[in-house]
SEVEXLUM-547828 format. One record per residue (C-alpha): residue number from 1; residue in three letters; chain; y, z, x. Coordinates in nm, 3 decimals, padded with zeros to 5 digits. Layout:
% residues N
<atom k="NUM" r="ALA" c="A" y="Y" z="Z" x="X"/>
...
This chain:
% residues 252
<atom k="1" r="UNK" c="A" y="14.840" z="06.052" x="03.494"/>
<atom k="2" r="UNK" c="A" y="14.994" z="06.218" x="03.800"/>
<atom k="3" r="UNK" c="A" y="15.322" z="06.262" x="03.609"/>
<atom k="4" r="UNK" c="A" y="15.133" z="06.423" x="03.319"/>
<atom k="5" r="UNK" c="A" y="14.992" z="06.677" x="03.563"/>
<atom k="6" r="UNK" c="A" y="15.345" z="06.759" x="03.684"/>
<atom k="7" r="UNK" c="A" y="15.462" z="06.815" x="03.326"/>
<atom k="8" r="UNK" c="A" y="15.162" z="07.030" x="03.230"/>
<atom k="9" r="UNK" c="A" y="15.242" z="07.276" x="03.510"/>
<atom k="10" r="UNK" c="A" y="15.609" z="07.318" x="03.432"/>
<atom k="11" r="UNK" c="A" y="15.562" z="07.361" x="03.057"/>
<atom k="12" r="UNK" c="A" y="15.405" z="07.702" x="03.119"/>
<atom k="13" r="UNK" c="A" y="15.682" z="07.802" x="03.358"/>
<atom k="14" r="UNK" c="A" y="15.965" z="07.704" x="03.128"/>
<atom k="15" r="UNK" c="A" y="15.826" z="07.838" x="02.803"/>
<atom k="16" r="UNK" c="A" y="15.734" z="08.174" x="02.955"/>
<atom k="17" r="UNK" c="A" y="16.055" z="08.239" x="03.150"/>
<atom k="18" r="UNK" c="A" y="16.335" z="08.463" x="03.024"/>
<atom k="19" r="UNK" c="A" y="16.572" z="08.335" x="02.759"/>
<atom k="20" r="UNK" c="A" y="16.917" z="08.235" x="02.880"/>
<atom k="21" r="UNK" c="A" y="17.161" z="08.090" x="02.625"/>
<atom k="22" r="UNK" c="A" y="17.354" z="07.881" x="02.875"/>
<atom k="23" r="UNK" c="A" y="17.052" z="07.680" x="02.986"/>
<atom k="24" r="UNK" c="A" y="16.843" z="07.692" x="02.669"/>
<atom k="25" r="UNK" c="A" y="16.971" z="07.353" x="02.555"/>
<atom k="26" r="UNK" c="A" y="16.875" z="07.202" x="02.890"/>
<atom k="27" r="UNK" c="A" y="16.522" z="07.340" x="02.846"/>
<atom k="28" r="UNK" c="A" y="16.494" z="07.193" x="02.498"/>
<atom k="29" r="UNK" c="A" y="16.599" z="06.848" x="02.617"/>
<atom k="30" r="UNK" c="A" y="16.348" z="06.866" x="02.901"/>
<atom k="31" r="UNK" c="A" y="16.056" z="06.985" x="02.688"/>
<atom k="32" r="UNK" c="A" y="16.130" z="06.708" x="02.438"/>
<atom k="33" r="UNK" c="A" y="16.113" z="06.450" x="02.715"/>
<atom k="34" r="UNK" c="A" y="16.484" z="06.362" x="02.695"/>
<atom k="35" r="UNK" c="A" y="16.540" z="06.383" x="03.070"/>
<atom k="36" r="UNK" c="A" y="16.874" z="06.202" x="03.078"/>
<atom k="37" r="UNK" c="A" y="17.023" z="06.447" x="02.829"/>
<atom k="38" r="UNK" c="A" y="16.872" z="06.737" x="03.022"/>
<atom k="39" r="UNK" c="A" y="17.040" z="06.604" x="03.336"/>
<atom k="40" r="UNK" c="A" y="17.374" z="06.552" x="03.165"/>
<atom k="41" r="UNK" c="A" y="17.372" z="06.896" x="03.001"/>
<atom k="42" r="UNK" c="A" y="17.235" z="07.066" x="03.312"/>
<atom k="43" r="UNK" c="A" y="17.503" z="06.923" x="03.539"/>
<atom k="44" r="UNK" c="A" y="17.772" z="07.039" x="03.294"/>
<atom k="45" r="UNK" c="A" y="17.629" z="07.390" x="03.288"/>
<atom k="46" r="UNK" c="A" y="17.601" z="07.389" x="03.666"/>
<atom k="47" r="UNK" c="A" y="17.974" z="07.318" x="03.700"/>
<atom k="48" r="UNK" c="A" y="18.049" z="07.645" x="03.517"/>
<atom k="49" r="UNK" c="A" y="17.802" z="07.854" x="03.714"/>
<atom k="50" r="UNK" c="A" y="17.884" z="08.061" x="04.021"/>
<atom k="51" r="UNK" c="A" y="17.661" z="08.151" x="04.313"/>
<atom k="52" r="UNK" c="A" y="17.579" z="08.483" x="04.142"/>
<atom k="53" r="UNK" c="A" y="17.514" z="08.351" x="03.791"/>
<atom k="54" r="UNK" c="A" y="17.184" z="08.463" x="03.636"/>
<atom k="55" r="UNK" c="A" y="16.904" z="08.206" x="03.609"/>
<atom k="56" r="UNK" c="A" y="17.079" z="07.970" x="03.849"/>
<atom k="57" r="UNK" c="A" y="16.753" z="07.900" x="04.032"/>
<atom k="58" r="UNK" c="A" y="16.586" z="07.820" x="03.699"/>
<atom k="59" r="UNK" c="A" y="16.866" z="07.580" x="03.610"/>
<atom k="60" r="UNK" c="A" y="16.824" z="07.405" x="03.943"/>
<atom k="61" r="UNK" c="A" y="16.450" z="07.385" x="03.887"/>
<atom k="62" r="UNK" c="A" y="16.483" z="07.224" x="03.543"/>
<atom k="63" r="UNK" c="A" y="16.742" z="06.983" x="03.679"/>
<atom k="64" r="UNK" c="A" y="16.518" z="06.890" x="03.969"/>
<atom k="65" r="UNK" c="A" y="16.225" z="06.824" x="03.737"/>
<atom k="66" r="UNK" c="A" y="16.446" z="06.618" x="03.506"/>
<atom k="67" r="UNK" c="A" y="16.561" z="06.400" x="03.794"/>
<atom k="68" r="UNK" c="A" y="16.200" z="06.372" x="03.912"/>
<atom k="69" r="UNK" c="A" y="16.080" z="06.259" x="03.569"/>
<atom k="70" r="UNK" c="A" y="16.378" z="06.021" x="03.541"/>
<atom k="71" r="UNK" c="A" y="16.280" z="05.854" x="03.869"/>
<atom k="72" r="UNK" c="A" y="16.571" z="05.978" x="04.083"/>
<atom k="73" r="UNK" c="A" y="16.353" z="06.116" x="04.361"/>
<atom k="74" r="UNK" c="A" y="16.636" z="06.156" x="04.613"/>
<atom k="75" r="UNK" c="A" y="16.843" z="06.382" x="04.387"/>
<atom k="76" r="UNK" c="A" y="16.530" z="06.570" x="04.281"/>
<atom k="77" r="UNK" c="A" y="16.432" z="06.642" x="04.641"/>
<atom k="78" r="UNK" c="A" y="16.787" z="06.758" x="04.721"/>
<atom k="79" r="UNK" c="A" y="16.773" z="07.009" x="04.436"/>
<atom k="80" r="UNK" c="A" y="16.429" z="07.144" x="04.527"/>
<atom k="81" r="UNK" c="A" y="16.547" z="07.192" x="04.884"/>
<atom k="82" r="UNK" c="A" y="16.846" z="07.391" x="04.754"/>
<atom k="83" r="UNK" c="A" y="16.606" z="07.628" x="04.575"/>
<atom k="84" r="UNK" c="A" y="16.399" z="07.676" x="04.889"/>
<atom k="85" r="UNK" c="A" y="16.704" z="07.726" x="05.107"/>
<atom k="86" r="UNK" c="A" y="16.929" z="07.936" x="04.884"/>
<atom k="87" r="UNK" c="A" y="16.684" z="08.130" x="04.664"/>
<atom k="88" r="UNK" c="A" y="16.418" z="08.263" x="04.899"/>
<atom k="89" r="UNK" c="A" y="16.298" z="08.524" x="04.647"/>
<atom k="90" r="UNK" c="A" y="16.302" z="08.292" x="04.347"/>
<atom k="91" r="UNK" c="A" y="15.997" z="08.295" x="04.117"/>
<atom k="92" r="UNK" c="A" y="16.034" z="07.916" x="04.120"/>
<atom k="93" r="UNK" c="A" y="15.995" z="07.889" x="04.498"/>
<atom k="94" r="UNK" c="A" y="15.630" z="07.774" x="04.499"/>
<atom k="95" r="UNK" c="A" y="15.694" z="07.534" x="04.211"/>
<atom k="96" r="UNK" c="A" y="15.992" z="07.389" x="04.394"/>
<atom k="97" r="UNK" c="A" y="15.784" z="07.335" x="04.708"/>
<atom k="98" r="UNK" c="A" y="15.509" z="07.166" x="04.507"/>
<atom k="99" r="UNK" c="A" y="15.764" z="06.950" x="04.325"/>
<atom k="100" r="UNK" c="A" y="15.932" z="06.857" x="04.652"/>
<atom k="101" r="UNK" c="A" y="15.597" z="06.726" x="04.768"/>
<atom k="102" r="UNK" c="A" y="15.572" z="06.533" x="04.441"/>
<atom k="103" r="UNK" c="A" y="15.896" z="06.348" x="04.514"/>
<atom k="104" r="UNK" c="A" y="15.743" z="06.212" x="04.834"/>
<atom k="105" r="UNK" c="A" y="15.409" z="06.138" x="04.668"/>
<atom k="106" r="UNK" c="A" y="15.580" z="05.931" x="04.401"/>
<atom k="107" r="UNK" c="A" y="15.777" z="05.746" x="04.670"/>
<atom k="108" r="UNK" c="A" y="15.451" z="05.663" x="04.846"/>
<atom k="109" r="UNK" c="A" y="15.513" z="05.886" x="05.150"/>
<atom k="110" r="UNK" c="A" y="15.173" z="06.055" x="05.133"/>
<atom k="111" r="UNK" c="A" y="15.185" z="06.217" x="05.476"/>
<atom k="112" r="UNK" c="A" y="15.510" z="06.397" x="05.400"/>
<atom k="113" r="UNK" c="A" y="15.386" z="06.494" x="05.054"/>
<atom k="114" r="UNK" c="A" y="15.070" z="06.640" x="05.207"/>
<atom k="115" r="UNK" c="A" y="15.285" z="06.834" x="05.451"/>
<atom k="116" r="UNK" c="A" y="15.474" z="07.010" x="05.172"/>
<atom k="117" r="UNK" c="A" y="15.158" z="07.077" x="04.973"/>
<atom k="118" r="UNK" c="A" y="14.992" z="07.229" x="05.279"/>
<atom k="119" r="UNK" c="A" y="15.303" z="07.430" x="05.358"/>
<atom k="120" r="UNK" c="A" y="15.284" z="07.580" x="05.008"/>
<atom k="121" r="UNK" c="A" y="14.926" z="07.699" x="05.048"/>
<atom k="122" r="UNK" c="A" y="14.983" z="07.820" x="05.406"/>
<atom k="123" r="UNK" c="A" y="15.290" z="08.025" x="05.315"/>
<atom k="124" r="UNK" c="A" y="15.127" z="08.174" x="05.006"/>
<atom k="125" r="UNK" c="A" y="14.745" z="08.160" x="05.011"/>
<atom k="126" r="UNK" c="A" y="14.735" z="08.355" x="04.682"/>
<atom k="127" r="UNK" c="A" y="14.964" z="08.116" x="04.495"/>
<atom k="128" r="UNK" c="A" y="14.878" z="08.043" x="04.134"/>
<atom k="129" r="UNK" c="A" y="14.927" z="07.674" x="04.210"/>
<atom k="130" r="UNK" c="A" y="14.595" z="07.619" x="04.391"/>
<atom k="131" r="UNK" c="A" y="14.459" z="07.397" x="04.112"/>
<atom k="132" r="UNK" c="A" y="14.746" z="07.144" x="04.127"/>
<atom k="133" r="UNK" c="A" y="14.731" z="07.175" x="04.507"/>
<atom k="134" r="UNK" c="A" y="14.367" z="07.060" x="04.517"/>
<atom k="135" r="UNK" c="A" y="14.435" z="06.789" x="04.262"/>
<atom k="136" r="UNK" c="A" y="14.728" z="06.647" x="04.459"/>
<atom k="137" r="UNK" c="A" y="14.534" z="06.646" x="04.786"/>
<atom k="138" r="UNK" c="A" y="14.252" z="06.458" x="04.613"/>
<atom k="139" r="UNK" c="A" y="14.502" z="06.196" x="04.494"/>
<atom k="140" r="UNK" c="A" y="14.646" z="06.158" x="04.844"/>
<atom k="141" r="UNK" c="A" y="14.295" z="06.112" x="04.984"/>
<atom k="142" r="UNK" c="A" y="14.228" z="05.840" x="04.726"/>
<atom k="143" r="UNK" c="A" y="14.556" z="05.667" x="04.810"/>
<atom k="144" r="UNK" c="A" y="14.454" z="05.669" x="05.176"/>
<atom k="145" r="UNK" c="A" y="14.110" z="05.533" x="05.092"/>
<atom k="146" r="UNK" c="A" y="13.919" z="05.848" x="05.190"/>
<atom k="147" r="UNK" c="A" y="13.693" z="05.891" x="04.888"/>
<atom k="148" r="UNK" c="A" y="13.480" z="06.151" x="05.062"/>
<atom k="149" r="UNK" c="A" y="13.776" z="06.386" x="05.114"/>
<atom k="150" r="UNK" c="A" y="13.894" z="06.316" x="04.758"/>
<atom k="151" r="UNK" c="A" y="13.555" z="06.421" x="04.620"/>
<atom k="152" r="UNK" c="A" y="13.555" z="06.739" x="04.828"/>
<atom k="153" r="UNK" c="A" y="13.893" z="06.843" x="04.684"/>
<atom k="154" r="UNK" c="A" y="13.781" z="06.757" x="04.331"/>
<atom k="155" r="UNK" c="A" y="13.460" z="06.955" x="04.377"/>
<atom k="156" r="UNK" c="A" y="13.670" z="07.252" x="04.486"/>
<atom k="157" r="UNK" c="A" y="13.897" z="07.205" x="04.186"/>
<atom k="158" r="UNK" c="A" y="13.606" z="07.186" x="03.943"/>
<atom k="159" r="UNK" c="A" y="13.431" z="07.484" x="04.102"/>
<atom k="160" r="UNK" c="A" y="13.728" z="07.720" x="04.124"/>
<atom k="161" r="UNK" c="A" y="13.937" z="07.605" x="03.827"/>
<atom k="162" r="UNK" c="A" y="13.708" z="07.451" x="03.563"/>
<atom k="163" r="UNK" c="A" y="13.959" z="07.516" x="03.282"/>
<atom k="164" r="UNK" c="A" y="14.269" z="07.392" x="03.463"/>
<atom k="165" r="UNK" c="A" y="14.497" z="07.127" x="03.307"/>
<atom k="166" r="UNK" c="A" y="14.409" z="06.898" x="03.598"/>
<atom k="167" r="UNK" c="A" y="14.047" z="06.892" x="03.481"/>
<atom k="168" r="UNK" c="A" y="14.128" z="06.870" x="03.110"/>
<atom k="169" r="UNK" c="A" y="14.376" z="06.584" x="03.151"/>
<atom k="170" r="UNK" c="A" y="14.144" z="06.385" x="03.379"/>
<atom k="171" r="UNK" c="A" y="13.805" z="06.360" x="03.211"/>
<atom k="172" r="UNK" c="A" y="13.718" z="06.057" x="03.426"/>
<atom k="173" r="UNK" c="A" y="13.843" z="06.218" x="03.746"/>
<atom k="174" r="UNK" c="A" y="13.513" z="06.183" x="03.930"/>
<atom k="175" r="UNK" c="A" y="13.477" z="05.814" x="03.848"/>
<atom k="176" r="UNK" c="A" y="13.751" z="05.751" x="04.105"/>
<atom k="177" r="UNK" c="A" y="13.531" z="05.889" x="04.383"/>
<atom k="178" r="UNK" c="A" y="13.221" z="05.690" x="04.292"/>
<atom k="179" r="UNK" c="A" y="13.349" z="05.378" x="04.467"/>
<atom k="180" r="UNK" c="A" y="13.234" z="05.281" x="04.814"/>
<atom k="181" r="UNK" c="A" y="13.365" z="05.042" x="05.078"/>
<atom k="182" r="UNK" c="A" y="13.179" z="04.748" x="05.219"/>
<atom k="183" r="UNK" c="A" y="13.253" z="04.462" x="05.458"/>
<atom k="184" r="UNK" c="A" y="13.195" z="04.107" x="05.338"/>
<atom k="185" r="UNK" c="A" y="13.101" z="03.859" x="05.611"/>
<atom k="186" r="UNK" c="A" y="13.016" z="03.547" x="05.413"/>
<atom k="187" r="UNK" c="A" y="13.001" z="03.379" x="05.072"/>
<atom k="188" r="UNK" c="A" y="12.756" z="03.094" x="04.999"/>
<atom k="189" r="UNK" c="A" y="12.646" z="02.875" x="04.711"/>
<atom k="190" r="UNK" c="A" y="12.322" z="02.810" x="04.899"/>
<atom k="191" r="UNK" c="A" y="12.085" z="03.105" x="04.875"/>
<atom k="192" r="UNK" c="A" y="11.894" z="03.016" x="05.195"/>
<atom k="193" r="UNK" c="A" y="12.210" z="03.019" x="05.404"/>
<atom k="194" r="UNK" c="A" y="12.308" z="03.357" x="05.266"/>
<atom k="195" r="UNK" c="A" y="11.958" z="03.495" x="05.316"/>
<atom k="196" r="UNK" c="A" y="11.943" z="03.372" x="05.677"/>
<atom k="197" r="UNK" c="A" y="12.275" z="03.540" x="05.763"/>
<atom k="198" r="UNK" c="A" y="12.168" z="03.861" x="05.591"/>
<atom k="199" r="UNK" c="A" y="11.836" z="03.867" x="05.780"/>
<atom k="200" r="UNK" c="A" y="12.018" z="03.802" x="06.109"/>
<atom k="201" r="UNK" c="A" y="12.249" z="04.098" x="06.052"/>
<atom k="202" r="UNK" c="A" y="11.958" z="04.322" x="05.954"/>
<atom k="203" r="UNK" c="A" y="11.776" z="04.225" x="06.275"/>
<atom k="204" r="UNK" c="A" y="12.084" z="04.348" x="06.466"/>
<atom k="205" r="UNK" c="A" y="12.059" z="04.686" x="06.296"/>
<atom k="206" r="UNK" c="A" y="12.326" z="04.635" x="06.029"/>
<atom k="207" r="UNK" c="A" y="12.286" z="04.760" x="05.672"/>
<atom k="208" r="UNK" c="A" y="12.330" z="04.411" x="05.527"/>
<atom k="209" r="UNK" c="A" y="12.256" z="04.303" x="05.171"/>
<atom k="210" r="UNK" c="A" y="12.317" z="04.019" x="04.924"/>
<atom k="211" r="UNK" c="A" y="12.526" z="04.038" x="04.610"/>
<atom k="212" r="UNK" c="A" y="12.487" z="03.762" x="04.354"/>
<atom k="213" r="UNK" c="A" y="12.778" z="03.666" x="04.128"/>
<atom k="214" r="UNK" c="A" y="12.804" z="03.408" x="03.853"/>
<atom k="215" r="UNK" c="A" y="13.142" z="03.234" x="03.819"/>
<atom k="216" r="UNK" c="A" y="13.191" z="02.935" x="03.588"/>
<atom k="217" r="UNK" c="A" y="12.812" z="02.888" x="03.572"/>
<atom k="218" r="UNK" c="A" y="12.799" z="02.866" x="03.953"/>
<atom k="219" r="UNK" c="A" y="12.603" z="03.126" x="04.144"/>
<atom k="220" r="UNK" c="A" y="12.754" z="03.261" x="04.462"/>
<atom k="221" r="UNK" c="A" y="12.570" z="03.473" x="04.718"/>
<atom k="222" r="UNK" c="A" y="12.785" z="03.714" x="04.913"/>
<atom k="223" r="UNK" c="A" y="12.668" z="03.877" x="05.231"/>
<atom k="224" r="UNK" c="A" y="12.796" z="04.231" x="05.272"/>
<atom k="225" r="UNK" c="A" y="12.742" z="04.510" x="05.521"/>
<atom k="226" r="UNK" c="A" y="12.748" z="04.885" x="05.460"/>
<atom k="227" r="UNK" c="A" y="12.821" z="05.120" x="05.171"/>
<atom k="228" r="UNK" c="A" y="13.079" z="05.355" x="05.315"/>
<atom k="229" r="UNK" c="A" y="13.263" z="05.648" x="05.159"/>
<atom k="230" r="UNK" c="A" y="13.594" z="05.606" x="05.341"/>
<atom k="231" r="UNK" c="A" y="13.818" z="05.315" x="05.435"/>
<atom k="232" r="UNK" c="A" y="13.854" z="05.430" x="05.799"/>
<atom k="233" r="UNK" c="A" y="13.476" z="05.397" x="05.836"/>
<atom k="234" r="UNK" c="A" y="13.491" z="05.051" x="05.679"/>
<atom k="235" r="UNK" c="A" y="13.773" z="04.949" x="05.914"/>
<atom k="236" r="UNK" c="A" y="13.568" z="05.058" x="06.214"/>
<atom k="237" r="UNK" c="A" y="13.273" z="04.850" x="06.092"/>
<atom k="238" r="UNK" c="A" y="13.499" z="04.553" x="06.018"/>
<atom k="239" r="UNK" c="A" y="13.640" z="04.563" x="06.372"/>
<atom k="240" r="UNK" c="A" y="13.290" z="04.564" x="06.519"/>
<atom k="241" r="UNK" c="A" y="13.173" z="04.269" x="06.307"/>
<atom k="242" r="UNK" c="A" y="13.494" z="04.078" x="06.371"/>
<atom k="243" r="UNK" c="A" y="13.450" z="04.122" x="06.748"/>
<atom k="244" r="UNK" c="A" y="13.112" z="03.951" x="06.710"/>
<atom k="245" r="UNK" c="A" y="13.275" z="03.650" x="06.547"/>
<atom k="246" r="UNK" c="A" y="13.209" z="03.715" x="06.180"/>
<atom k="247" r="UNK" c="A" y="13.480" z="03.647" x="05.919"/>
<atom k="248" r="UNK" c="A" y="13.539" z="03.985" x="05.756"/>
<atom k="249" r="UNK" c="A" y="13.699" z="04.135" x="05.447"/>
<atom k="250" r="UNK" c="A" y="13.689" z="04.498" x="05.332"/>
<atom k="251" r="UNK" c="A" y="13.606" z="04.561" x="04.967"/>
<atom k="252" r="UNK" c="A" y="13.707" z="04.702" x="04.723"/>
C-alpha cells in the first residue's frame, strides 16, 4: 500500500509536466509500470544529455522513481540526491526529497526517512506534499509501535486533506491505530490459578484482567496487564513487572 501511495503522487507530476520528446518514451514506460524498460531507456537518454539539456531534472526524477519501484534503493537515493544538489530551483525538488525519504523507509531505516520527511516540511512549510508527509509519518509511527502518534498524524491527514489519495487508497487506515499493547504475565488451564494471579496484581494497583481462549477444545486463561497505546509505554510496564519476578511478554 505504501508503494501505491508513492505512485499516486508521481502520476500527477508526470502527466501534468511539459512535453519533451526525448523523455516521453521513458514516461510512458514508467506510467505503464514497466520500470526496467523505463530505466533502460532513461539511462540511454541520459548518456546523450548535457548539463544544460532541458528537462534533465525531470529525467532524473523519473529514473529515480523507476529505480525505487524496481527495488534498487541505493541507485534511487543517489539520483534523488543529484536533483537536490544540482537542481536547487527544480520543480521536482520537494518530490525528490520526499522520494529520498521513501528509499530509507523501504529499507527499514525509519529514523533517517523521518529526517528527510521533516526536512521537506521545514524547508517548505507551504509545500503541496503535506498530505503524503502526514501519511508517511503515520506509517513510521506504526512501524515504531507508537499507535498514538500514528493516529494523531492520520487525524491531521483526514482533517486537512479529506480528499487526498492517501485517504482514498486506504479506506481501512484507522483500523491500524485501533490496536493496543498489553503485557502478558501468565497463561493457565486452571481458572482459579489465573484468577488468583489477576487479583494479586490488581491488589498491587495494576490494571490486570483475564482473557479466555479456546484452543483444540481446551480453555486457556491468560493474565494480562494494561491496555496501552504505544510500545514504549508497554516496554516500561514490562520492565517493571519483570523486575518483580513475573514472566512477561508484550502483545500484540
